[in-house]
C-alpha atoms as one frame of an Amber mdcrd trajectory, in Angstrom:
protein
 118.658  74.063 145.806 118.472  75.085 142.173 120.573  73.349 139.475 120.905
  74.496 135.835 121.433  71.589 133.351 121.106  70.929 129.728 118.994  68.091
 128.356 118.254  66.677 124.815 114.996  65.367 123.782 114.045  63.599 120.538
 110.659  63.720 118.897 109.445  60.482 120.357 110.454  61.631 123.876 108.952
  64.876 123.420 105.528  63.305 123.529 106.159  61.665 126.719 104.483  63.272
 129.874 106.814  65.114 132.333 109.653  64.180 129.943 111.700  67.198 131.213
 111.273  66.277 134.738 112.204  62.530 134.140 115.369  63.667 132.098 116.426
  66.066 134.813 116.172  63.474 137.451 118.195  61.127 135.452 120.815  63.704
 134.651 121.148  64.747 138.391 120.915  61.162 139.502 118.149  61.856 142.019
 114.518  60.764 142.577 111.883  62.775 140.566 110.004  63.102 144.005 112.779
  65.376 145.065 112.147  67.887 142.052 109.697  70.470 142.958 109.663  72.217
 139.660 111.383  72.394 136.306 111.671  75.848 134.633 112.493  76.011 131.035
 115.294  78.785 130.570 116.042  78.255 126.855 114.798  75.998 124.241 116.187
  75.333 120.540 115.713  72.950 117.871 118.729  71.134 116.177 117.675  69.946
 112.797 121.184  69.456 111.313 121.102  65.624 111.437 118.262  63.207 110.405
 116.978  62.988 113.791 115.672  66.294 115.001 116.516  67.342 118.794 115.038
  69.568 121.075 117.740  71.281 123.312 116.654  72.608 126.734 118.378  74.574
 129.164 116.643  74.029 132.538 116.474  75.308 136.042 115.693  72.250 138.441
 114.295  73.212 141.859 115.171  70.465 144.278 113.045  70.577 147.495 112.064
  74.176 147.179 109.488  76.147 145.194 109.909  78.526 142.322 110.254  82.117
 143.701 106.954  84.063 143.150 108.716  87.402 142.822 109.463  88.459 139.048
 113.136  89.015 138.093 112.325  92.480 136.838 109.948  95.043 138.359 109.043
  98.169 136.233 108.607 101.044 138.695 106.700 103.536 136.503 106.149 106.925
 138.195 103.482 109.805 137.694 105.334 112.155 135.447 102.300 114.321 134.677
 104.173 117.403 135.958 107.729 116.368 135.301 110.327 117.785 133.144 109.749
 116.984 129.428 111.740 114.978 126.966 110.480 115.047 123.334 110.797 111.924
 121.245 110.277 111.836 117.575 109.024 108.575 116.451 107.033 105.895 118.137
 108.767 102.545 116.892 110.588 100.311 119.266 113.355 103.005 119.871 110.871
 105.670 120.760 108.499 103.527 122.739 111.328 102.187 125.005 112.868 105.728
 125.374 109.486 106.855 126.511 109.000 104.023 128.928 112.490 104.468 130.397
 111.727 108.302 130.824 108.665 107.347 132.929 110.841 105.018 135.137 113.279
 107.711 135.753 110.828 110.438 136.523 110.709 112.291 133.092 107.645 113.101
 131.101 107.965 111.851 127.417 106.174 113.611 124.772 106.071 111.374 121.797
 105.397 112.864 118.191 104.502 110.106 115.550 103.934 110.903 111.976 101.498
 107.907 111.501  98.409 106.595 113.060  97.698 104.369 115.898  97.651 100.551
 115.165  93.878 100.472 114.662  93.539 103.340 112.165  96.823 102.183 110.549
  95.023  98.970 109.314  92.880 100.926 106.856  96.092 102.398 105.116  97.560
  98.974 104.892  94.342  97.564 103.296  94.573 100.581 100.809  98.288  99.484
  99.910  97.274  96.015  99.256  93.819  96.213  97.686  93.985  99.713  95.890
  97.588 100.215  95.598  97.475 103.659  97.331 100.299 104.543  99.649  99.668
 107.030 102.622 103.195 108.622 102.893 102.570 109.001 106.635 100.651 105.700
 107.544 101.932 102.454 105.844 103.898  99.279 106.792 106.985 101.493 107.746
 105.239 104.487 109.493 102.692 104.481 112.435 102.452 103.161 115.963 104.948
 100.726 116.632 107.160 101.637 113.576 107.960  98.971 110.774 108.107  96.043
 113.131 104.405  96.152 114.058 103.213  94.599 110.853 106.512  93.003 110.043
 106.629  89.857 112.034 107.763  90.925 115.583 111.060  88.852 115.196 113.041
  89.444 118.420 116.439  87.839 117.849 119.417  90.004 118.350 123.175  89.866
 118.359 123.470  93.099 120.092 124.066  91.542 123.361 126.614  94.198 124.623
 124.391  97.261 124.014 122.095  96.738 126.890 120.199  94.445 129.106 118.225
  92.133 126.460 116.451  90.157 129.214 114.981  93.443 130.422 113.534  94.357
 127.021 111.970  90.894 126.741 110.471  91.043 130.234 108.910  94.449 129.489
 107.179  93.040 126.478 105.837  90.221 128.641 104.788  92.689 131.093 102.804
  94.402 128.340 101.004  91.170 127.122 103.584  89.201 125.232 103.681  85.281
 125.954 106.460  84.234 128.264 107.619  81.826 125.420 109.649  84.816 123.971
 111.910  84.392 127.182 112.508  80.832 126.328 112.874  80.424 122.520 116.353
  80.747 120.920 114.733  82.635 118.064 111.723  84.381 119.796 108.936  85.815
 117.615 105.650  87.316 118.690 103.601  87.330 115.260 102.241  90.178 113.251
  98.577  89.401 114.561  99.620  89.795 118.290 102.176  92.604 118.235  99.643
  95.465 117.741  97.812  94.710 120.927 101.176  94.773 122.894 102.043  98.059
 121.210  98.696  99.513 122.364  99.217  98.395 125.839 102.715 100.255 125.949
 101.039 103.398 124.715  98.316 102.996 127.398 101.162 102.613 129.960 102.740
 105.843 128.845  99.465 107.720 128.974  98.381 106.241 132.295 101.536 107.671
 133.995 101.391 111.160 132.455 103.229 110.867 129.222 101.834 112.044 125.880
 101.632 110.329 122.493 100.575 112.324 119.542  99.568 110.632 116.260  99.453
 112.019 112.847 102.015 114.583 113.906 104.796 115.015 111.320 107.863 116.953
 112.229 108.971 119.272 109.239 111.758 121.282 110.684 114.038 122.024 113.538
 114.755 125.527 115.108 118.592 125.444 116.057 120.285 128.498 117.677 123.979
 128.615 118.706 124.115 124.955 117.882 121.319 124.189 120.309 118.011 122.560
 119.695 115.407 125.192 120.526 112.178 124.137 118.838 110.500 121.425 116.572
 108.194 122.686 113.659 105.343 120.564 112.763 103.822 119.978 109.353 100.940
 122.243 110.203 103.179 125.177 111.121 102.967 124.679 115.032 106.231 125.397
 116.840 107.118 123.536 119.974 109.833 124.598 122.341 112.231 121.813 123.356
 115.195 121.279 125.477 116.182 117.719 124.401 114.914 115.640 121.465 115.389
 111.888 120.973 115.332 111.431 117.068 113.990 107.867 116.721 112.441 108.022
 113.237 113.338 104.877 111.572 115.257 103.747 108.628 112.728 105.043 106.108
 112.367 108.766 107.298 113.937 110.111 104.175 112.604 113.494 104.705 114.409
 113.671 108.038 117.727 112.833 106.516 117.243 115.243 103.801 116.228 118.011
 106.384 119.407 117.429 108.387 121.510 117.530 105.130 119.668 120.781 103.990
 120.348 122.487 107.426 124.056 121.279 107.339 123.584 119.063 110.485 126.238
 116.362 110.121 125.043 113.029 108.777 127.126 110.197 107.079 126.586 107.806
 104.165 126.429 104.289 105.564 126.903 100.877 103.865 123.687  98.840 103.912
 122.267  95.869 101.883 119.612  95.506  98.965 118.131  92.676  96.902 114.950
  90.670  96.594 112.399  88.544  98.503 112.532  84.783  97.601 109.308  82.864
  98.133 109.094  79.007  98.503 106.296  76.639  99.479 106.651  76.190 103.253
 106.405  72.471 102.959 109.617  72.417 100.750 111.511  74.219 103.161 110.363
  71.819 105.892 111.351  68.981 103.945 114.792  70.297 103.246 115.304  71.387
 106.831 113.735  68.542 108.705 114.804  65.773 106.255 111.217  64.537 105.919
 109.488  63.370 102.787 106.053  64.833 103.559 104.489  67.157 106.100 106.534
  68.114 109.082 105.921  66.446 112.421 102.990  68.511 114.225 105.509  69.157
 117.147 107.885  71.118 114.945 107.434  74.713 113.889 107.520  75.936 110.298
 111.133  75.576 109.306 113.462  78.633 109.022 116.918  78.872 107.324 119.904
  81.240 107.360 122.241  81.474 104.438 125.394  83.276 103.638 127.888  83.459
 100.732 130.690  85.589  99.475 130.597  86.895  95.979 133.267  89.138  94.791
 134.259  90.336  98.243 130.646  91.190  99.147 128.221  89.177 101.367 125.007
  87.646  99.877 122.677  86.672 102.735 119.359  85.805 103.901 117.563  88.529
 105.831 114.300  88.800 107.970 113.408  85.188 107.028 109.689  84.594 107.584
 108.494  80.915 107.972 104.754  80.431 107.167 104.513  84.187 106.319 103.562
  86.661 103.704 105.289  89.287 101.424 104.062  92.680 101.998 104.265  96.265
 100.210 106.451  98.361 102.208 106.679 101.442 100.131 106.438 104.845 101.882
 105.605 106.840  98.795 103.703 106.555  95.607 105.835 105.780  92.599 108.023
 103.146  94.322 107.728  99.416  95.107 109.452  97.918  98.056 108.820  94.478
  99.556 109.220  93.061 103.060 108.177  89.982 105.007 106.054  89.235 107.992
 104.649  86.047 109.804 101.522  85.573 112.001 102.213  83.936 115.396 101.373
  80.555 114.278 103.541  80.704 111.182 100.806  78.777 109.436 100.728  80.310
 105.832 101.714  77.969 103.106 104.643  80.094 101.938 108.155  80.749 103.399
 109.809  83.966 102.385 113.178  85.785 103.071 115.055  88.710 101.898 118.162
  87.722  99.892 120.353  90.794  99.868 123.778  92.004  98.820 126.165  94.196
 100.819 126.499  97.620  99.296 129.585  99.769 100.048 128.591 103.255  99.511
 132.092 104.416  98.837 133.091 101.666  96.363 129.940 100.488  94.775 128.292
 103.741  93.962 130.728 105.956  91.703 127.653 107.352  89.736 126.092 108.652
  92.843 128.954 110.656  94.512 127.218 113.919  93.463 124.638 113.077  96.194
 127.187 113.275  99.026 126.096 111.752 102.065 122.624 110.881 100.558 124.107
 108.867  97.793 122.881 105.438  99.263 119.495 106.794  99.715 119.270 108.146
  96.256 120.393 104.667  94.937 117.535 103.176  97.072 115.010 105.434  95.462
 116.350 104.728  91.915 115.873 100.961  92.507 112.460 101.254  94.007 111.235
 103.422  91.033 112.780 100.858  88.708 110.652  98.114  90.546 107.553 100.173
  90.379 107.932 100.734  86.443 108.758  97.052  85.947 105.698  96.000  87.930
 103.357  98.000  85.827 103.410 101.316  87.772 101.333 100.229  90.690 102.185
  98.109  93.762 102.255  95.046  91.659 105.676  93.777  91.931 108.259  92.572
  89.422 108.957  88.748  89.753 110.720  86.038  88.117 110.947  82.147  88.959
 114.220  81.563  90.906 115.853  79.317  88.286 114.919  81.654  85.368 116.568
  84.561  87.245 119.886  82.744  87.794 119.830  81.361  84.193 118.875  84.693
  82.638 115.503  84.137  81.203 112.113  85.682  81.413 109.469  83.480  83.151
 106.582  82.529  81.127 104.533  82.094  84.197 104.850  82.705  87.879 104.155
  80.553  90.950 101.379  81.402  93.495 102.370  84.062  95.878 101.146  85.433
  99.231 101.886  89.051  97.812  98.417  90.560  97.718  98.947  93.415  95.156
 100.136  90.636  92.696 103.154  89.912  90.632 104.164  90.924  87.113 106.774
  88.627  85.346 109.892  90.871  84.700 113.464  90.219  83.614 114.905  90.960
  86.990 118.231  89.321  85.846 118.904  92.191  83.572 116.973  95.013  85.326
 118.817  94.796  88.555 122.285  96.610  88.603 125.038  94.185  88.179 126.644
  94.909  91.662 123.231  93.289  93.014 121.714  91.170  90.285 125.040  89.488
  89.407 125.904  88.680  92.984 122.478  87.345  93.776 122.596  85.045  90.803
 125.860  83.517  92.092 124.517  83.518  95.695 121.417  81.541  94.751 123.201
  79.067  92.816 125.523  78.470  95.943 122.593  78.318  98.299 121.202  75.490
  96.209 124.274  73.521  96.862 124.112  74.223 100.568 120.383  73.531 100.831
 119.510  70.839  98.363 116.120  71.510  96.868 116.291  75.251  97.540 117.264
  76.081  93.973 114.028  75.353  92.259 111.560  76.692  89.818 108.807  76.227
  92.431 110.239  79.709  93.994 109.750  83.168  92.963 111.994  86.129  93.581
 110.284  89.349  94.060 111.708  92.901  93.844 112.887  94.883  95.669 114.041
  94.285  99.101 115.633  97.809  99.860 114.886  98.776 103.313 117.068  96.414
 105.381 118.483  99.247 107.144 119.286 102.843 107.045 121.596 104.122 104.098
 122.471 107.198 106.484 123.862 107.242 109.833 123.721 110.300 112.134 126.893
 110.584 114.383 126.858 111.050 118.150 129.357 111.597 120.928 130.035 109.278
 123.837 127.083 110.930 125.701 125.012 109.945 122.648 124.402 113.618 121.877
 124.956 114.761 118.186 128.490 116.117 118.124 127.343 119.486 116.391 123.916
 120.064 117.889 123.414 120.199 121.770 120.148 118.622 122.816 119.760 116.349
 119.736 120.044 112.463 120.388 120.054 110.425 117.243 118.616 107.038 118.146
 117.739 103.420 116.796 117.687 102.166 113.226 117.411 105.466 111.500 120.455
 106.891 113.044 122.265 103.707 112.304 122.595 102.264 115.938 120.337  99.191
 115.667 119.355  96.454 113.461 115.860  95.232 114.616 113.342  95.494 117.390
 115.348  94.592 120.334 118.507  96.551 119.418 116.330  99.451 118.624 114.533
  99.217 122.012 117.880  99.039 123.877 119.193 102.044 121.981 116.061 103.852
 122.986 116.577 103.265 126.710 120.179 104.327 126.413 119.268 107.594 124.737
 116.610 108.343 127.399 119.208 107.567 130.265 121.718 110.002 128.301 119.253
 112.786 128.244 118.356 112.328 131.673 121.913 112.166 133.003 122.591 115.484
 131.392 119.553 117.126 132.879 120.446 115.807 136.325 124.200 116.506 136.096
């Protein structure tokens, strides 16, 4: 017999040997001798009150063993000589589209503009140390996409888009710890994710798929509204039958190409703002109601904040406990910041994007001349502004938090995890009012919700501009573009995902849609 129960454990109890088994026996009113095993199904932490509580969902096995057969079996086939599906982009959407093709007996041919995870590291070093951006290999482009070196957070609200558990199990299959199957807010860590992504690539190659790095797509050949070929940057023309377009939210050249060729796209609302960085110890003290260092059993504390200002949401985005701020520009002449955390989340800083909703139809009247690319152009302008304010390098403009809200230039800045460095700048006057004004009110409100959050010990760093794509690419019910047969827009870049897991699920769905058409 197997019983599923919920138990609560405080910090003192958490140190007791076999506490979950003892709690289960007490809850079920049976002897612990009759419990064969206890399997943790879900774990979360409730720190809303002074006593921090661990919440567990358990499967309790009574007089029977845990089954040895895994819940998910990934039946990959040899597809060396199978029908081909071309996939542009090797982020989460492209990776999972390729894996799903192999499961269903089709050969994925992946074209990735960036480098593999090992070679990509050199280009990340060049951004951080020498302020040089390789436009095809950076924190956004390369094997694994933007998520590879941006934390590996796996939380998603997209529970109706596909089998979330299956995505997690596939990550475990490729080397992720089983802890991601348990934690309420699972996280792999930027130090561990590259190896898992490399393992996924090796699976694709082992079963006959292809992955081509440093292979940038520059044009499409369309005839009679059908995809006929892909043209690479070096002029190579590749005939295609179906293309899964999974290029990510920063592939501006692809959006501009589609727009130039009159292939339908649509301006999409998105969010922009800044990164805020606090000492992690301060966030721990606020969230865990402790006066000194947090208890060793507790992870680095996170937070989630939202406030409405003038009918627009101001909210935290991609919060990174114990993490780093990184330069996420995809071209020289722009400054973009993002956040990441190692698996142990043991850095001394906590950072989060604090962003404002941008309604492309109402908030950007000066950009209407750019048509469906108006949001993209607004992004570009703000990133150029940050580049100039930082000193025309990857040094980022920054300000102490209270100085920003109160409208004064910071005479000095706090220490930071951002390697290229910070330059004190009047972000309160540089940012457009639709962003800066709302951020100032939002930060003040956050200080009332989290006492101690509003402090001069925090820096704000600009700009956080790549939260999601400013463009969506439409598709029909069968996930094909309504205008171009054989084109399947996919993932974050097409506007159908908002993170690693939702992008992976969309990649699987697009692969299934392509194959359903092939086999109908």
